[in-house]
Backbone as JSON, one array per atom type, in Angstrom:
{
  "sequence": "MKQKTIRWVAKEADVNAQTVLYYERRGLLPAPRRAANGYRLYDDNAVRRIRFIKRAQELGFSLKQIAALLALQERQGASCTEISAMAASHLEDIEQKIRDLERMRQALIPLVDACPGKGPLNACPILDSLEGDE",
  "N": [[0.7, -1.0, -0.26], [0.52, 2.4, -0.84], [2.23, 4.68, 0.35], [0.81, 8.09, 1.79], [1.09, 11.83, 1.17], [0.07, 14.22, 3.88], [-1.75, 16.1, 1.9], [-2.33, 14.74, 0.05], [-4.21, 13.39, 1.33], [-6.1, 15.03, 3.16], [-7.12, 16.3, 0.55], [-8.53, 13.98, -0.81], [-10.26, 13.18, 1.11], [-11.75, 15.43, 1.43], [-11.33, 17.54, 2.94], [-9.8, 20.22, 4.73], [-5.79, 19.89, 5.6], [-5.59, 21.15, 7.71], [-7.46, 20.1, 9.14], [-7.11, 17.38, 9.0], [-4.99, 17.47, 11.0], [-6.07, 18.57, 12.92], [-7.46, 16.11, 14.11], [-5.83, 14.26, 13.96], [-4.6, 15.42, 16.68], [-6.84, 15.27, 18.88], [-6.85, 12.34, 18.6], [-8.63, 11.06, 16.67], [-8.06, 10.17, 14.84], [-5.07, 7.82, 13.87], [-1.43, 8.22, 14.55], [0.26, 9.23, 11.89], [3.16, 7.04, 10.27], [6.31, 8.88, 9.47], [8.35, 9.84, 6.99], [11.74, 10.03, 5.97], [12.32, 12.8, 5.58], [10.89, 14.25, 7.78], [7.8, 13.92, 6.76], [4.4, 13.22, 7.37], [3.31, 10.07, 6.64], [0.55, 8.99, 4.75], [-2.19, 6.01, 4.92], [-4.19, 4.56, 2.48], [-6.49, 3.86, 4.32], [-6.38, 6.15, 6.47], [-8.33, 7.97, 5.17], [-10.58, 6.58, 4.32], [-11.41, 6.74, 7.41], [-11.04, 9.17, 8.11], [-13.38, 10.23, 6.05], [-15.78, 8.76, 7.47], [-15.27, 10.21, 10.08], [-16.29, 12.33, 9.52], [-19.07, 11.94, 7.91], [-20.58, 10.48, 10.28], [-20.08, 13.61, 11.76], [-22.17, 15.21, 10.33], [-24.34, 13.46, 10.87], [-24.95, 14.67, 13.16], [-23.24, 13.34, 16.0], [-20.86, 14.1, 18.73], [-17.48, 14.96, 18.27], [-16.49, 13.72, 20.47], [-18.23, 11.77, 21.08], [-18.0, 10.26, 18.17], [-15.2, 9.44, 18.32], [-15.55, 7.38, 20.56], [-17.58, 5.9, 18.95], [-15.57, 4.85, 16.9], [-13.69, 4.08, 18.86], [-15.22, 1.52, 19.36], [-15.8, 0.23, 17.08], [-13.04, -0.84, 16.57], [-12.55, -2.56, 18.4], [-12.14, -5.85, 19.81], [-14.35, -7.79, 20.01], [-16.92, -5.98, 20.79], [-19.77, -5.87, 20.02], [-22.9, -4.84, 17.48], [-25.02, -4.23, 19.29], [-24.27, -2.21, 20.74], [-23.58, -0.14, 19.74], [-26.04, 0.54, 18.4], [-27.13, 1.24, 20.65], [-25.83, 3.35, 21.38], [-26.52, 5.04, 18.86], [-29.08, 5.27, 19.34], [-29.84, 6.35, 21.2], [-28.46, 9.15, 21.03], [-30.39, 9.52, 18.67], [-32.54, 10.07, 21.01], [-31.69, 12.56, 21.67], [-31.54, 14.4, 19.56], [-34.47, 14.21, 18.85], [-35.33, 15.18, 21.21], [-34.01, 17.79, 20.7], [-35.47, 19.06, 18.58], [-38.45, 19.34, 19.86], [-38.09, 21.52, 21.6], [-36.5, 23.05, 19.47], [-38.75, 23.79, 18.2], [-40.81, 24.13, 20.51], [-39.58, 27.23, 20.6], [-40.15, 28.02, 18.1], [-42.9, 28.32, 18.17], [-43.17, 29.94, 20.16], [-42.35, 32.61, 19.45], [-43.41, 32.97, 17.38], [-46.13, 34.46, 17.41], [-44.81, 36.59, 18.41], [-43.24, 37.79, 16.27], [-45.4, 38.35, 14.43], [-46.75, 40.31, 15.71], [-45.14, 42.58, 15.81], [-45.11, 45.31, 13.92], [-42.6, 46.0, 12.7], [-41.7, 48.38, 12.25], [-41.58, 51.96, 13.48], [-40.93, 52.98, 16.65], [-38.47, 52.01, 18.95], [-39.28, 52.07, 21.54], [-41.82, 50.89, 21.14], [-42.02, 47.82, 20.88], [-43.04, 45.16, 20.76], [-41.68, 42.48, 20.78], [-39.19, 43.29, 21.89], [-40.52, 44.11, 24.33], [-41.63, 41.71, 24.84], [-39.11, 40.16, 25.99], [-38.2, 41.31, 27.72], [-40.22, 41.3, 29.56], [-42.34, 42.7, 30.37], [-44.56, 42.53, 29.18]],
  "CA": [[-0.28, -0.28, 0.31], [1.11, 3.39, -1.41], [1.83, 6.08, 1.63], [1.1, 9.25, 0.88], [1.21, 13.17, 2.18], [-1.17, 14.98, 4.02], [-2.08, 17.04, 1.33], [-3.01, 13.91, -0.55], [-4.95, 12.74, 2.42], [-6.41, 15.95, 2.7], [-7.75, 16.32, -0.49], [-9.2, 12.66, -1.22], [-11.24, 13.45, 2.12], [-12.52, 16.2, 1.29], [-11.02, 18.49, 4.38], [-8.36, 20.79, 4.35], [-4.79, 19.36, 6.36], [-5.49, 21.34, 9.36], [-8.42, 19.08, 9.41], [-6.46, 16.34, 9.34], [-3.67, 17.29, 11.78], [-6.86, 18.0, 14.4], [-8.94, 14.53, 14.01], [-4.67, 13.29, 15.05], [-4.72, 15.57, 18.08], [-7.73, 14.67, 19.04], [-6.95, 11.1, 18.54], [-9.54, 9.88, 16.22], [-6.78, 9.44, 13.72], [-4.05, 7.35, 14.74], [-0.36, 9.08, 14.58], [0.79, 8.41, 10.59], [4.81, 7.05, 10.1], [7.31, 9.4, 8.75], [9.33, 9.75, 6.03], [13.23, 10.67, 6.36], [12.32, 14.2, 5.59], [9.99, 14.72, 8.93], [6.54, 14.41, 6.52], [3.81, 13.07, 7.74], [2.82, 9.36, 5.76], [-1.01, 8.34, 5.27], [-2.19, 4.91, 3.62], [-5.86, 4.41, 1.85], [-6.99, 3.8, 5.74], [-6.82, 7.83, 6.87], [-8.65, 8.68, 3.66], [-11.67, 6.22, 5.01], [-11.53, 6.66, 8.54], [-11.73, 10.16, 7.86], [-14.29, 10.03, 5.93], [-16.43, 7.9, 8.67], [-15.18, 11.07, 10.79], [-17.21, 13.39, 8.59], [-20.64, 11.39, 8.18], [-20.64, 10.91, 11.87], [-20.58, 14.78, 12.04], [-22.92, 15.26, 9.5], [-25.38, 13.32, 11.9], [-24.74, 14.82, 14.59], [-22.53, 13.05, 16.83], [-19.96, 15.35, 18.9], [-16.34, 14.25, 18.58], [-16.12, 12.49, 21.68], [-18.98, 10.29, 20.51], [-17.27, 10.14, 17.72], [-14.27, 8.73, 19.2], [-16.91, 6.23, 20.92], [-17.99, 4.78, 18.22], [-14.8, 4.43, 16.45], [-13.16, 2.75, 19.03], [-15.77, 0.08, 19.24], [-15.43, -0.56, 16.1], [-12.08, -1.27, 16.27], [-12.68, -3.55, 20.18], [-12.49, -7.21, 20.27], [-15.7, -8.94, 20.92], [-17.79, -5.49, 20.56], [-21.24, -5.98, 19.37], [-23.85, -3.97, 17.12], [-26.19, -3.91, 20.36], [-23.42, -1.12, 21.28], [-23.31, 0.55, 18.56], [-27.57, 0.74, 18.34], [-27.26, 1.68, 21.97], [-25.22, 5.13, 21.6], [-26.9, 5.65, 18.51], [-30.64, 5.46, 20.03], [-29.45, 7.84, 22.47], [-28.04, 10.12, 20.36], [-31.13, 9.98, 18.17], [-33.66, 10.68, 21.39], [-30.92, 13.95, 21.82], [-31.86, 15.02, 18.47], [-35.89, 14.24, 18.8], [-36.03, 16.66, 22.53], [-33.79, 19.12, 20.04], [-36.3, 19.59, 17.9], [-39.28, 19.91, 20.38], [-36.96, 22.49, 22.12], [-36.98, 24.5, 18.95], [-40.7, 23.31, 17.77], [-41.4, 24.85, 20.97], [-38.89, 27.84, 20.79], [-40.91, 28.67, 16.64], [-44.03, 28.65, 18.92], [-43.08, 30.99, 20.81], [-41.97, 33.82, 18.58], [-44.88, 33.09, 15.98], [-46.68, 35.82, 17.84], [-44.28, 37.82, 18.68], [-43.33, 38.14, 14.68], [-46.92, 38.62, 14.35], [-47.32, 41.83, 16.7], [-44.57, 43.43, 15.39], [-45.06, 45.99, 12.76], [-41.4, 46.16, 11.64], [-41.51, 50.08, 12.1], [-41.44, 52.63, 14.73], [-39.86, 52.93, 18.0], [-37.69, 50.44, 19.92], [-39.44, 50.9, 22.86], [-42.78, 49.88, 21.14], [-41.4, 46.8, 20.11], [-43.54, 43.92, 21.2], [-40.48, 41.22, 20.52], [-38.31, 43.65, 22.88], [-41.32, 43.84, 25.54], [-41.8, 40.37, 25.32], [-38.08, 39.62, 25.86], [-37.79, 42.41, 28.98], [-41.27, 40.69, 31.02], [-43.08, 43.78, 30.23], [-45.73, 42.24, 28.57]],
  "C": [[0.59, 1.27, 0.0], [1.08, 3.94, -0.14], [1.56, 7.76, 0.97], [1.03, 10.53, 1.71], [-0.52, 13.79, 2.58], [-2.01, 16.0, 3.09], [-3.09, 16.24, 0.37], [-4.89, 13.07, -0.3], [-6.16, 13.52, 2.28], [-7.89, 16.31, 1.52], [-8.83, 15.12, -0.95], [-10.64, 12.55, -0.35], [-12.18, 14.59, 2.14], [-12.51, 17.19, 2.41], [-10.04, 19.55, 3.87], [-7.2, 20.3, 5.76], [-5.07, 20.11, 7.73], [-6.78, 20.14, 10.19], [-7.97, 17.88, 10.01], [-5.35, 16.0, 10.79], [-4.39, 17.43, 13.34], [-7.36, 17.12, 14.52], [-6.74, 13.73, 14.68], [-4.41, 13.78, 16.16], [-5.35, 15.07, 19.0], [-7.82, 13.2, 19.18], [-7.71, 10.24, 17.63], [-8.54, 9.56, 14.95], [-5.28, 9.04, 14.46], [-2.16, 8.52, 13.56], [0.11, 8.52, 12.86], [2.69, 8.08, 10.86], [5.29, 8.06, 9.4], [8.07, 8.92, 8.05], [10.68, 10.31, 6.69], [13.02, 12.26, 6.41], [11.71, 14.53, 7.18], [8.0, 14.81, 8.52], [5.83, 12.91, 6.94], [3.41, 11.52, 6.43], [1.42, 9.1, 6.09], [-0.8, 6.98, 4.47], [-3.88, 5.61, 3.63], [-6.22, 4.8, 3.51], [-7.42, 5.33, 6.49], [-7.54, 8.47, 6.13], [-10.37, 7.92, 4.36], [-12.58, 6.89, 6.31], [-12.16, 8.75, 8.63], [-13.25, 11.02, 7.01], [-16.2, 9.85, 6.81], [-16.42, 8.96, 9.63], [-16.88, 12.32, 10.33], [-18.94, 13.17, 8.38], [-21.14, 11.2, 9.04], [-21.16, 12.58, 12.07], [-21.62, 14.83, 11.31], [-24.77, 14.37, 10.08], [-25.56, 13.67, 12.64], [-23.78, 14.47, 15.77], [-21.53, 13.6, 16.84], [-18.41, 14.12, 18.42], [-15.8, 13.25, 19.69], [-16.98, 11.35, 21.65], [-17.8, 9.55, 18.75], [-16.23, 8.96, 17.32], [-15.0, 7.46, 19.65], [-16.73, 4.99, 20.25], [-16.45, 3.85, 16.98], [-13.51, 3.45, 17.27], [-13.86, 1.51, 19.6], [-15.79, -0.76, 18.62], [-14.0, -1.39, 16.06], [-11.8, -1.87, 17.83], [-13.04, -5.14, 19.09], [-13.8, -7.71, 20.52], [-16.92, -7.44, 20.73], [-18.49, -5.71, 19.75], [-22.07, -4.91, 18.54], [-24.9, -3.05, 17.88], [-25.72, -2.0, 20.69], [-23.48, 0.15, 20.26], [-25.07, 1.66, 18.61], [-27.83, 1.53, 19.79], [-26.71, 3.64, 21.54], [-26.04, 5.88, 19.91], [-29.03, 5.99, 18.71], [-30.71, 6.7, 21.08], [-29.21, 8.85, 21.72], [-29.54, 10.8, 19.17], [-32.84, 10.78, 19.22], [-33.25, 12.29, 21.71], [-31.43, 14.49, 20.37], [-33.28, 15.49, 18.34], [-36.51, 15.56, 20.21], [-34.89, 18.03, 21.81], [-35.19, 19.74, 18.9], [-37.5, 20.08, 18.71], [-38.82, 21.04, 21.19], [-37.53, 23.36, 21.21], [-38.46, 24.58, 18.11], [-41.17, 24.91, 19.48], [-41.01, 26.57, 21.59], [-39.98, 28.54, 19.28], [-42.21, 28.97, 17.48], [-44.29, 29.79, 19.51], [-43.12, 32.63, 20.09], [-42.63, 33.62, 17.18], [-45.37, 34.48, 16.43], [-46.3, 37.15, 18.04], [-43.98, 38.93, 17.18], [-44.2, 38.89, 14.19], [-46.79, 39.89, 15.08], [-46.67, 42.29, 16.11], [-44.94, 44.15, 14.25], [-44.27, 46.14, 11.69], [-41.4, 47.58, 11.76], [-41.61, 50.44, 13.63], [-41.02, 52.57, 15.95], [-39.37, 51.65, 18.5], [-38.74, 50.54, 21.3], [-41.48, 51.34, 22.85], [-42.94, 48.73, 20.71], [-42.07, 45.83, 20.84], [-42.49, 42.67, 21.64], [-39.55, 41.97, 22.14], [-39.12, 44.03, 24.6], [-41.09, 43.08, 25.82], [-40.59, 39.93, 26.2], [-37.63, 40.11, 27.61], [-39.29, 41.57, 29.89], [-42.15, 41.81, 30.88], [-44.51, 43.55, 29.84], [-46.83, 41.61, 29.11]]
}
């Protein structure tokens, strides 16, 4: 397997080189071997791992959660049950955030509707509501 530079890995994984270095510092990517000149040398597994990290981030997993997923993926004897439990917990967190956002939305709708969008600030129903003067 041919070893590649950080620039190549970053391009293939569609991230910048600083992201690759950050993932290394966070322990999400194993430290690569070094060439005689000190350059980092990566294999194709680094690209796959970075893509995994990015896809997990797109699903809202934190880097700490991603580290746990990666650790489970590499642990002998780990089961799908553990991954499923993590994903189910994360899904519940997302559903709670959706409920919270919907509650905020419902509170904001009448405020936005009540605001004429002009006039003096001391007559703004949005500011009045936030100050508790409503």
